[in-house]
ZAMARGU-4260 file (C-alpha; in steps of 0.2 Angstrom, whole numbers, plus 5000, padded with zeros to 4 digits):
<rodrens>
0) 5269/5414/5298 | 5253/5426/5307 | 5238/5425/5319 | 5222/5428/5310 | 5206/5426/5317
5) 5212/5414/5329 | 5223/5403/5319 | 5241/5401/5314 | 5242/5405/5296 | 5259/5399/5285
10) 5259/5411/5268 | 5265/5399/5256 | 5270/5403/5238 | 5260/5397/5225 | 5249/5387/5237
15) 5233/5393/5249 | 5240/5398/5269 | 5240/5387/5280 | 5228/5389/5293 | 5231/5382/5311
20) 5220/5383/5324 | 5225/5390/5339 | 5211/5382/5351 | 5205/5367/5354 | 5211/5349/5357
25) 5223/5349/5339 | 5228/5367/5342 | 5246/5373/5336 | 5254/5375/5354 | 5272/5375/5351
30) 5285/5381/5342 | 5301/5368/5339 | 5317/5375/5330 | 5329/5359/5327 | 5345/5354/5319
35) 5343/5337/5310 | 5361/5327/5307 | 5362/5317/5290 | 5376/5311/5278 | 5376/5322/5267
40) 5374/5336/5279 | 5363/5345/5291 | 5345/5352/5290 | 5338/5366/5302 | 5321/5368/5302
45) 5306/5373/5313 | 5291/5362/5318 | 5275/5369/5325 | 5267/5356/5337 | 5249/5351/5343
50) 5247/5349/5361 | 5250/5332/5362 | 5269/5335/5354 | 5264/5329/5335 | 5272/5339/5321
55) 5258/5349/5312 | 5270/5360/5300 | 5286/5356/5294 | 5296/5368/5288 | 5313/5366/5284
60) 5327/5380/5282 | 5339/5389/5293 | 5331/5403/5305 | 5338/5415/5317 | 5334/5409/5334
65) 5328/5424/5343 | 5317/5427/5328 | 5308/5412/5331 | 5307/5412/5351 | 5301/5431/5350
70) 5288/5428/5339 | 5283/5412/5350 | 5284/5424/5364 | 5272/5437/5358 | 5259/5424/5349
75) 5258/5413/5368 | 5266/5399/5362 | 5281/5388/5368 | 5297/5387/5361 | 5311/5374/5364
80) 5326/5368/5355 | 5332/5352/5348 | 5349/5346/5343 | 5346/5328/5338 | 5361/5318/5341
85) 5358/5307/5327 | 5348/5308/5312 | 5338/5293/5319 | 5332/5302/5333 | 5329/5318/5323
90) 5317/5307/5312 | 5307/5298/5324 | 5305/5313/5332 | 5300/5321/5315 | 5287/5307/5308
95) 5276/5308/5325 | 5263/5319/5315 | 5246/5326/5318 | 5233/5317/5305 | 5233/5334/5296
100) 5250/5339/5295 | 5258/5352/5280 | 5276/5356/5275 | 5282/5370/5266 | 5296/5358/5259
105) 5289/5358/5241 | 5285/5377/5241 | 5306/5381/5241 | 5315/5382/5259 | 5311/5397/5268
110) 5327/5403/5278 | 5325/5417/5285 | 5313/5423/5297 | 5310/5441/5300 | 5301/5450/5314
115) 5293/5467/5316 | 5288/5471/5335 | 5274/5480/5328 | 5264/5467/5320 | 5265/5449/5327
120) 5272/5440/5310 | 5283/5428/5305 | 5290/5430/5288 | 5296/5414/5279 | 5303/5418/5265
125) 5320/5414/5254 | 5334/5422/5259 | 5337/5431/5247 | 5349/5444/5254 | 5362/5444/5271
130) 5365/5461/5277 | 5378/5464/5295 | 5392/5450/5300 | 5393/5437/5311 | 5406/5435/5325
135) 5412/5423/5338 | 5401/5424/5353 | 5416/5415/5363 | 5435/5408/5363 | 5440/5392/5355
140) 5445/5385/5371 | 5432/5387/5388 | 5437/5401/5396 | 5449/5410/5382 | 5446/5428/5376
145) 5434/5430/5361 | 5441/5435/5348 | 5437/5450/5336 | 5434/5441/5319 | 5421/5443/5308
150) 5411/5437/5293 | 5401/5446/5280 | 5396/5447/5262 | 5401/5458/5249 | 5391/5451/5234
155) 5398/5435/5231 | 5413/5438/5238 | 5416/5431/5256 | 5425/5445/5269 | 5432/5440/5285
160) 5441/5453/5297 | 5454/5450/5310 | 5455/5470/5319 | 5468/5463/5332 | 5479/5458/5317
165) 5474/5473/5305 | 5471/5460/5292 | 5455/5458/5279 | 5453/5444/5267 | 5441/5441/5252
170) 5439/5423/5248 | 5428/5411/5237 | 5423/5397/5247 | 5415/5383/5241 | 5410/5377/5258
175) 5411/5382/5277 | 5418/5368/5290 | 5410/5372/5308 | 5421/5360/5319 | 5425/5355/5337
180) 5438/5342/5343 | 5446/5338/5358 | 5463/5341/5364 | 5473/5332/5378 | 5483/5344/5389
185) 5490/5344/5407 | 5482/5354/5421 | 5491/5354/5438 | 5500/5337/5435 | 5482/5330/5428
190) 5476/5326/5411 | 5461/5333/5404 | 5453/5335/5389 | 5448/5353/5380 | 5437/5357/5366
195) 5444/5370/5352 | 5428/5377/5341 | 5431/5387/5324 | 5425/5389/5308 | 5435/5386/5293
200) 5432/5392/5276 | 5435/5378/5262 | 5440/5377/5244 | 5430/5367/5229 | 5442/5354/5234
205) 5440/5353/5254 | 5456/5361/5257 | 5456/5378/5270 | 5458/5393/5264 | 5457/5401/5279
210) 5456/5394/5300 | 5445/5405/5311 | 5446/5397/5328 | 5431/5403/5340 | 5415/5397/5347
215) 5402/5404/5332 | 5385/5403/5334 | 5377/5387/5325 | 5359/5395/5320 | 5369/5410/5313
220) 5381/5399/5302 | 5367/5392/5296 | 5357/5406/5291 | 5374/5416/5285 | 5378/5403/5272
225) 5361/5398/5266 | 5360/5416/5262 | 5373/5410/5246 | 5366/5393/5246 | 5383/5389/5252
230) 5384/5372/5260 | 5391/5371/5278 | 5399/5354/5284 | 5392/5351/5302 | 5409/5343/5311
235) 5404/5348/5330 | 5400/5330/5333 | 5414/5320/5323 | 5428/5311/5327 | 5443/5323/5332
240) 5455/5315/5322 | 5446/5319/5307 | 5442/5335/5312 | 5461/5337/5314 | 5465/5327/5298
245) 5454/5339/5287 | 5461/5355/5296 | 5477/5350/5291 | 5473/5348/5274 | 5479/5368/5267
250) 5476/5378/5252 | 5490/5387/5244 | 5488/5403/5252 | 5482/5396/5268 | 5480/5406/5285
255) 5472/5410/5301 | 5465/5422/5308 | 5467/5421/5328 | 5457/5437/5330 | 5466/5441/5346
260) 5480/5453/5351 | 5497/5446/5352 | 5505/5453/5370 | 5523/5461/5366 | 5534/5468/5377
265) 5543/5484/5372 | 5563/5485/5372 | 5562/5495/5390 | 5551/5481/5398 | 5564/5467/5390
270) 5578/5474/5400 | 5567/5477/5416 | 5562/5458/5417 | 5580/5452/5414 | 5587/5464/5426
275) 5573/5459/5438 | 5577/5441/5433 | 5596/5443/5437 | 5593/5449/5452 | 5580/5438/5455
280) 5592/5423/5456 | 5602/5432/5470 | 5585/5432/5483 | 5582/5415/5479 | 5597/5410/5484
285) 5600/5423/5499 | 5581/5416/5504 | 5584/5399/5502 | 5601/5401/5510 | 5594/5411/5526
290) 5574/5402/5527 | 5574/5387/5516 | 5564/5382/5500 | 5547/5384/5508 | 5550/5401/5511
295) 5553/5406/5495 | 5539/5398/5490 | 5529/5409/5501 | 5538/5425/5495 | 5535/5420/5476
300) 5516/5416/5479 | 5513/5432/5486 | 5525/5440/5473 | 5512/5431/5459 | 5497/5439/5469
305) 5504/5456/5470 | 5508/5456/5453 | 5492/5450/5447 | 5484/5466/5456 | 5497/5479/5447
310) 5493/5470/5430 | 5513/5467/5429 | 5514/5447/5424 | 5529/5451/5413 | 5540/5455/5431
315) 5535/5437/5436 | 5552/5432/5431 | 5558/5439/5446 | 5549/5426/5456 | 5553/5415/5444
320) 5571/5417/5441 | 5577/5398/5436 | 5565/5403/5420 | 5581/5414/5415 | 5593/5399/5415
325) 5583/5384/5412 | 5572/5391/5395 | 5591/5395/5384 | 5598/5379/5392 | 5582/5369/5388
330) 5582/5378/5368 | 5602/5373/5368 | 5599/5356/5374 | 5584/5352/5361 | 5599/5362/5345
335) 5611/5352/5350 | 5598/5334/5351 | 5592/5342/5333 | 5609/5340/5326 | 5612/5327/5331
340) 5595/5317/5323 | 5590/5313/5340 | 5574/5326/5339 | 5565/5331/5324 | 5556/5351/5325
345) 5556/5366/5335 | 5558/5365/5357 | 5540/5374/5358 | 5531/5358/5346 | 5527/5348/5338
350) 5543/5339/5336 | 5547/5321/5336 | 5559/5309/5348 | 5562/5292/5351 | 5558/5282/5366
355) 5567/5266/5370 | 5569/5264/5352 | 5555/5257/5349 | 5540/5270/5353 | 5540/5288/5341
360) 5535/5301/5353 | 5525/5318/5344 | 5526/5331/5357 | 5512/5344/5351 | 5516/5358/5363
365) 5517/5366/5381 | 5507/5357/5393 | 5499/5345/5380 | 5498/5326/5383 | 5512/5320/5369
370) 5507/5305/5355 | 5515/5288/5358 | 5516/5276/5341 | 5524/5261/5340 | 5538/5259/5327
375) 5538/5245/5316 | 5536/5235/5299 | 5516/5233/5303 | 5501/5242/5296 | 5497/5248/5314
380) 5516/5255/5318 | 5526/5268/5310 | 5539/5264/5298 | 5544/5281/5288 | 5543/5299/5286
385) 5540/5307/5271 | 5542/5328/5268 | 5534/5334/5256 | 5532/5351/5246 | 5517/5357/5236
390) 5518/5376/5228 | 5522/5388/5242 | 5517/5371/5256 | 5526/5362/5265 | 5523/5349/5280
395) 5527/5330/5286 | 5521/5313/5284 | 5523/5298/5295 | 5520/5283/5288 | 5515/5266/5294
400) 5524/5251/5291 | 5514/5247/5273 | 5518/5266/5267 | 5501/5272/5271 | 5502/5291/5279
405) 5497/5290/5299 | 5500/5308/5305 | 5500/5322/5295 | 5510/5338/5305 | 5512/5354/5292
410) 5524/5366/5293 | 5542/5368/5289 | 5550/5352/5289 | 5570/5351/5285 | 5571/5338/5274
415) 5589/5336/5280 | 5585/5335/5298 | 5571/5324/5294 | 5583/5310/5284 | 5595/5311/5300
420) 5581/5308/5311 | 5575/5295/5302 | 5593/5286/5298 | 5595/5287/5317 | 5581/5274/5322
425) 5581/5264/5306 | 5565/5271/5299 | 5562/5275/5281 | 5563/5291/5273 | 5558/5300/5257
430) 5556/5318/5253 | 5545/5323/5239 | 5537/5338/5230 | 5519/5334/5227 | 5507/5336/5212
435) 5489/5344/5214 | 5483/5324/5215 | 5497/5318/5223 | 5494/5332/5239 | 5474/5327/5238
440) 5476/5310/5239 | 5489/5310/5254 | 5479/5324/5265 | 5462/5316/5266 | 5471/5298/5267
445) 5479/5305/5285 | 5470/5296/5297 | 5475/5308/5310 | 5486/5328/5311 | 5491/5341/5320
450) 5480/5356/5313
</rodrens>
């Protein structure tokens, strides 16, 4: 696409160039980069619009957004990005065509734009080569650090790097899964909904080879995948339950690349922190006795501010010394309950418990809102548990009253502990070793999951 003699000229292989005037009432006036959701996948493309907003050229294919913006600015055209919410909305807009409109769809899909600042031109051609890397632009949750993960191609092989963990994977994907789902968390005593985004690499059966949390730019992912004709499943607006269920379908050898450094304390710091916690207990007891609980709260608030300034948050145990007592006590209490069959799973979650003998509660993790499900023989209720092993994978299915999977919780779930828990509360139980087809079927039918 270039400007020549007062016209916007689109060179299409095997056809005469398309010439769109830049003057007059029916002139080319703007460029619209679009994203159109369809049942078969998401279509990306670019349209040239006239002064009335009608389509004079439709060219499907993914392009780098910044290249299109630069070209529009250099040529005096307006630029707009339209991410249609539904296929109906997108079709209605794209079918608002000028009397003489054109399309490049049948001339191959031009999916890359190359822009040269020295010459005002946007060359549309098949994307036959990919160079460089793509990286997430933000953290998986709003306000969290941006992961250091990166994706690149080495021939037909996808290379995923996690510099923070010093890891690198070489994968042969069948597709990419661009996802977003909601998590309910408790913040300052109130329930809030937070969106978690990421990119997963899938095999031919739709199982997750690698999960890469982070906010990956939509158009960069589309262009990156188009270079190898790799399908991208757009799950950015899919139901959260469906996304969680899809992400829980792990392939043997599954891994997650977080791209974030895990803070570790040295032995010296651990020893100092333990001493600070013990000292904090005596100081708290003295201050509370002498000045009351409000006085200690004031001291701990000022201490927390000071530690923030000194970047020594690991010493916060001095101003919250009850953690020294409560955390081990809570873990010991949970272990005792697990041995009696009153709870199932690790204390940090996810773990199962029963409330009032009629409600199965799934505690997902610290500060996360638990999920409650009624126990009973009906299809809408919980009727049993099933632990499984499949190659190197293991997990737990919560089954409904008629034996269908309601919730999938991948991970290590000891069969003897699950059996003890199920027996205590009158739930059915089964431990199975699954073949490939059984594993694919059960994980695909699960209504929700904990990825």
